[in-house]
C-alpha positions as CSV (number, residue, x, y, z in Angstrom):
1,M,33.1,35.7,10.5
2,S,32.8,32.3,8.9
3,H,31.0,32.0,5.7
4,K,29.0,28.8,5.0
5,A,28.4,27.4,1.6
6,P,24.9,27.5,0.3
7,G,22.9,24.5,1.6
8,E,25.5,23.6,4.2
9,D,23.1,24.2,7.1
10,I,20.4,22.2,5.3
11,H,22.8,19.2,5.1
12,A,24.1,19.7,8.7
13,T,20.6,19.6,10.2
14,P,19.7,16.0,9.2
15,A,23.3,14.9,9.8
16,S,23.2,16.3,13.3
17,A,19.9,14.6,13.9
18,V,21.1,11.2,12.8
19,A,24.4,11.6,14.7
20,S,22.5,12.5,17.9
21,S,20.1,9.6,17.5
22,R,20.7,6.0,18.7
23,L,22.4,5.3,15.3
24,G,25.1,7.8,16.3
25,A,26.4,5.2,18.7
26,L,27.5,3.1,15.6
27,A,30.9,4.4,14.4
28,V,31.2,2.7,11.0
29,G,35.0,2.6,11.0
30,E,35.4,1.0,14.4
31,K,35.3,-2.7,15.2
32,P,31.7,-3.7,15.9
33,T,31.2,-4.1,19.7
34,G,28.4,-5.3,21.7
35,Q,28.5,-2.2,23.8
36,A,28.0,0.1,20.8
37,L,25.2,-2.1,19.5
38,W,23.6,-2.1,22.9
39,A,23.6,1.7,22.8
40,A,22.1,1.8,19.3
41,V,19.1,-0.2,20.5
42,G,18.6,2.1,23.5
43,K,20.5,0.1,26.2
44,S,18.5,-1.4,29.1
45,R,15.8,1.4,29.2
46,G,15.2,1.3,25.4
47,V,14.9,-2.4,25.3
48,A,12.6,-2.5,28.3
49,E,10.4,0.2,26.9
50,S,10.2,-1.7,23.6
51,L,9.6,-5.2,24.9
52,T,7.6,-4.8,28.1
53,P,4.4,-3.5,26.6
54,G,4.3,-6.5,24.2
55,V,5.1,-8.9,27.1
56,G,2.3,-7.3,29.1
57,F,-0.2,-7.8,26.2
58,L,0.9,-11.4,25.7
59,S,0.7,-12.2,29.4
60,V,-2.7,-10.7,30.0
61,Y,-4.2,-12.1,26.9
62,T,-2.9,-15.6,27.7
63,I,-4.4,-15.5,31.1
64,T,-7.7,-13.7,30.4
65,A,-8.3,-13.7,26.6
66,N,-10.0,-10.3,27.3
67,V,-9.5,-7.6,24.6
68,L,-9.9,-4.6,27.0
69,L,-7.6,-5.9,29.6
70,S,-5.0,-7.1,27.1
71,V,-4.7,-3.8,25.3
72,A,-4.9,-1.8,28.5
73,A,-1.8,-3.5,29.9
74,P,0.6,-2.0,27.4
75,V,-0.9,1.4,27.9
76,V,-0.5,1.2,31.6
77,L,3.1,0.1,31.3
78,A,3.8,2.9,28.8
79,V,2.5,5.4,31.3
80,V,4.7,3.9,34.0
81,F,7.7,4.4,31.8
82,I,6.8,8.1,31.4
83,V,6.5,8.5,35.1
84,L,9.8,6.9,35.7
85,R,11.5,9.2,33.1
86,V,10.0,12.2,34.8
87,A,11.1,11.0,38.2
88,M,14.6,10.4,36.9
89,K,14.6,13.8,35.0
90,S,15.2,12.0,31.7
91,P,13.8,13.1,28.3
92,V,10.2,12.0,28.1
93,A,9.6,12.5,24.4
94,P,10.6,8.9,23.4
95,A,8.2,7.4,26.0
96,I,5.4,9.8,25.0
97,A,5.8,8.7,21.4
98,G,5.7,5.1,22.5
99,L,2.5,5.8,24.5
100,L,0.8,7.4,21.5
101,G,1.6,4.5,19.3
102,I,0.4,1.9,21.9
103,T,-2.8,3.9,22.5
104,A,-3.5,4.1,18.8
105,S,-3.1,0.4,18.4
106,A,-5.3,-0.3,21.4
107,S,-8.0,2.0,20.1
108,V,-8.1,0.0,16.8
109,A,-8.5,-3.2,18.7
110,L,-11.2,-1.8,21.0
111,L,-13.2,-0.4,18.1
112,S,-13.2,-3.7,16.3
113,G,-13.5,-5.9,19.4
114,R,-10.7,-8.2,18.1
115,A,-7.4,-8.5,20.0
116,E,-5.4,-9.2,16.9
117,D,-6.3,-5.8,15.5
118,N,-3.9,-4.4,18.1
119,F,-1.2,-5.2,15.6
120,L,-2.7,-3.6,12.5
121,L,-0.9,-0.3,12.8
122,G,2.4,-2.2,13.2
123,F,1.7,-3.9,9.9
124,G,1.2,-0.5,8.3
125,V,4.5,0.8,9.7
126,N,6.4,-2.2,8.3
127,G,4.7,-1.7,5.0
128,L,5.6,1.9,4.9
129,W,9.3,1.1,5.6
130,I,9.3,-1.5,2.8
131,A,7.8,1.1,0.4
132,A,10.3,3.8,1.5
133,L,13.3,1.4,1.0
134,I,12.1,0.2,-2.4
135,I,11.5,3.8,-3.6
136,S,15.0,4.7,-2.4
137,L,16.4,1.8,-4.5
138,V,14.4,2.8,-7.6
139,A,15.6,6.4,-7.1
140,R,19.2,5.1,-6.8
141,R,19.5,6.6,-3.4
142,P,19.5,3.5,-1.1
143,L,18.3,4.5,2.3
144,T,21.2,2.9,4.2
145,G,23.6,4.9,2.0
146,V,21.8,8.1,2.8
147,L,22.2,7.4,6.5
148,F,25.8,6.4,6.1
149,S,26.5,9.6,4.3
150,L,24.9,11.7,7.1
151,L,26.9,9.8,9.8
152,Q,30.2,10.1,7.9
153,G,29.7,13.4,6.2
154,V,30.2,12.0,2.7
155,S,28.3,14.0,0.1
156,L,29.4,12.1,-3.1
157,W,28.9,8.6,-1.8
158,R,26.8,7.6,-4.8
159,D,29.9,8.1,-7.0
160,I,31.9,5.5,-5.1
161,P,31.1,2.0,-6.4
162,A,32.0,0.2,-3.2
163,I,29.8,2.4,-1.0
164,M,26.9,2.3,-3.6
165,H,27.2,-1.5,-3.8
166,V,27.0,-1.9,0.0
167,S,24.2,0.6,0.2
168,V,22.1,-1.3,-2.3
169,L,22.9,-4.7,-0.6
170,T,22.0,-3.5,2.9
171,T,18.9,-1.7,1.8
172,V,17.7,-4.9,0.1
173,M,18.5,-6.7,3.4
174,W,16.3,-4.3,5.3
175,V,13.5,-4.8,2.8
176,G,13.9,-8.5,3.6
177,I,13.8,-7.9,7.4
178,F,10.5,-5.9,7.2
179,G,9.2,-8.4,4.7
180,L,10.0,-11.3,7.0
181,R,8.0,-9.6,9.8
182,L,5.0,-9.3,7.6
183,G,5.4,-12.7,6.1
184,I,5.3,-14.4,9.5
185,Q,2.9,-12.1,11.3
186,L,0.2,-11.7,8.6
187,P,-0.7,-15.4,8.4
188,L,-1.0,-15.5,12.2
189,Y,-3.2,-12.4,12.1
190,F,-5.6,-13.8,9.5
191,S,-5.8,-17.2,11.3
192,G,-6.6,-15.4,14.6
193,E,-3.6,-16.8,16.4
194,V,-3.3,-13.8,18.8
195,G,-0.9,-15.3,21.3
196,A,1.5,-16.6,18.6
197,L,1.2,-13.2,16.8
198,A,2.2,-11.3,20.0
199,L,5.1,-13.7,20.5
200,A,6.2,-13.3,16.9
201,K,6.2,-9.6,17.2
202,L,8.5,-9.7,20.2
203,V,10.9,-12.1,18.6
204,L,11.0,-10.2,15.3
205,G,11.3,-6.8,17.1
206,I,14.4,-5.8,18.9
207,P,16.4,-9.1,18.3
208,L,15.9,-8.9,14.5
209,Y,16.5,-5.1,14.5
210,A,19.7,-5.6,16.4
211,A,20.9,-8.3,14.0
212,G,20.1,-6.1,11.0
213,L,22.1,-3.2,12.5
214,W,25.0,-5.6,13.2
215,F,25.2,-6.9,9.7
216,T,24.7,-3.4,8.2
217,W,27.6,-2.2,10.4
218,L,29.8,-5.1,9.3
219,L,29.2,-4.5,5.6
220,F,29.8,-0.7,5.7
221,R,32.9,-0.9,7.8
222,P,35.3,-1.9,5.0
223,V,34.2,1.0,2.7
224,L,35.1,3.7,5.3
225,G,38.5,4.3,3.7
226,A,36.9,5.2,0.3
227,S,34.5,7.6,2.1
228,K,37.4,9.3,3.9
229,V,39.2,9.9,0.6
230,T,36.1,11.5,-0.9
231,A,35.3,13.5,2.2
232,G,38.9,14.8,2.3
């Protein structure tokens, strides 16, 4: 019978969750590849499910300028993705989560009667990420370092200067990424530029996220040796 140290299962659970997520496709010690990055953003299905609802909103709004039709289009497309997943016997949880988010955003816009309010919840999500990242920096537990430790199984990563430095640097970078989204989208929201706002959300969505993952991966790769020494 094996005996596990106290707290081992507690650590293993989040580590397993991170490893089994899309981030698990990124092996920090390996040379960054387009294939691994493609897997991390969800491959063709993940990209399609992320971008298509936004494209649907932008297309319908550009043609009709009708709030109801514009916010209904992403909801319909999200339902289609769920049906496709069921037909292909694929996990439906990601698509259902997407539908819930899209429906919530559509509800806000319908209640206010303003198409631009379809993006309000997204602003809130970006703001929460910024808050979480800043809090992690203040607590000296940079969020990217936490994720790195879970993926690599390094419990004492904060005692390694190289890893801590990269963790702070990349966490600040992600604050900048989420801040850039808000910095561009909020002025468009307040000026009522719905089409430009929808387009900005698309451009600053998956493409910017993928670029952030790529640079994070590049920066963490050189410190893998130090993490292996500690883990060993």
